[in-house]
C-alpha positions in Angstrom: 21.9 -43.3 -17.6 24.9 -42.3 -19.8 26.4 -38.9 -19.8 25.1 -38.4 -23.3 21.6 -39.2 -22.3 21.7 -37.0 -19.3 23.1 -34.1 -21.4 20.6 -34.5 -24.2 17.8 -34.3 -21.6 19.2 -30.9 -20.5 19.5 -29.8 -24.1 15.9 -30.7 -24.9 14.7 -28.9 -21.8 16.6 -25.8 -22.7 15.4 -25.9 -26.3 11.8 -26.1 -25.1 12.4 -23.3 -22.6 14.0 -21.1 -25.2 11.2 -21.7 -27.7 8.6 -20.8 -25.0 10.5 -17.7 -24.1 10.6 -16.5 -27.7 6.9 -17.2 -28.1 6.1 -15.1 -25.0 8.3 -12.1 -26.1 7.1 -9.7 -28.7 9.4 -6.7 -28.0 12.5 -6.5 -30.2 15.6 -7.2 -28.2 13.8 -8.7 -25.2 14.8 -12.3 -25.9 18.5 -12.0 -26.9 19.9 -11.6 -23.4 17.6 -14.3 -22.0 18.5 -16.8 -24.8 22.2 -16.2 -24.4 21.8 -16.8 -20.6 19.9 -20.0 -21.3 22.6 -21.2 -23.7 25.4 -20.3 -21.3 23.7 -22.1 -18.5 23.1 -25.1 -20.7 26.8 -25.2 -21.5 27.6 -25.1 -17.8 25.2 -27.9 -17.0 26.5 -30.2 -19.7 30.1 -29.5 -18.5 29.1 -30.6 -15.0 27.7 -33.8 -16.4 31.0 -34.6 -18.1 33.5 -33.0 -15.7 31.8 -33.4 -12.3 30.4 -31.2 -9.6 33.6 -29.1 -9.2 33.2 -27.8 -12.7 33.2 -24.0 -12.7 31.6 -21.2 -14.7 35.1 -20.1 -15.9 35.5 -23.5 -17.5 32.1 -23.3 -19.1 32.9 -19.9 -20.6 36.1 -21.2 -22.0 34.3 -24.3 -23.5 31.6 -22.0 -24.9 34.3 -20.0 -26.7 35.8 -23.2 -28.2 32.4 -24.4 -29.5 31.5 -21.0 -30.9 28.9 -19.5 -28.6 29.8 -16.1 -30.1 28.6 -17.3 -33.5 25.4 -18.5 -32.1 24.9 -15.1 -30.4 24.9 -13.4 -33.8 22.1 -15.7 -34.9 20.1 -14.8 -31.8 20.4 -11.2 -32.6 19.2 -11.9 -36.2 16.2 -13.6 -34.7 15.1 -10.3 -33.1 14.5 -8.9 -36.6 11.7 -11.4 -37.0 9.8 -9.8 -34.2 9.0 -6.9 -36.6 7.0 -9.3 -38.7 3.7 -9.9 -36.8 2.5 -13.5 -36.4 4.5 -15.2 -39.1 7.8 -13.8 -37.9 7.0 -14.6 -34.3 6.2 -18.2 -35.2 9.3 -18.6 -37.3 11.4 -17.0 -34.6 10.4 -19.5 -31.9 11.1 -22.5 -34.1 14.5 -21.1 -35.2 15.5 -20.3 -31.6 14.7 -23.8 -30.4 16.8 -25.2 -33.3 19.7 -23.0 -32.5 19.7 -24.1 -28.8 19.4 -27.7 -29.8 22.2 -27.4 -32.3 24.5 -25.7 -29.8 23.7 -28.3 -27.2 24.7 -31.1 -29.6 28.0 -29.3 -30.4 28.8 -28.9 -26.7 28.1 -32.6 -26.0 30.4 -33.5 -28.9 33.1 -31.2 -27.5 33.1 -33.0 -24.1 32.9 -36.5 -25.6 35.9 -35.7 -27.8 37.8 -34.4 -24.8 37.0 -37.6 -22.9 37.9 -39.9 -25.8 
């Protein structure tokens, strides 16, 4: 299995987990920290796929900064506002969160593939 395939498997799993987490949380602010943790962990796992087992959290944090995790964090905070709109907001929030995680994962994969190339 290629690095890309392995990394995309992780991305898809984290996108599903993030979507499920958002569906389960109805309290404003409850999901932001968890989603940021999921995204950071995903960045770390993808880094390990491309760089090996001695890849460290510090490297993952640096890579996340390069690919714009801070910009994604702002979108996660904006998602919290959707919690205030019962039912429709909750459904939209889950779909958007999964999309953000998937998009971030694809950017992280591209970052490591570019670094290898």
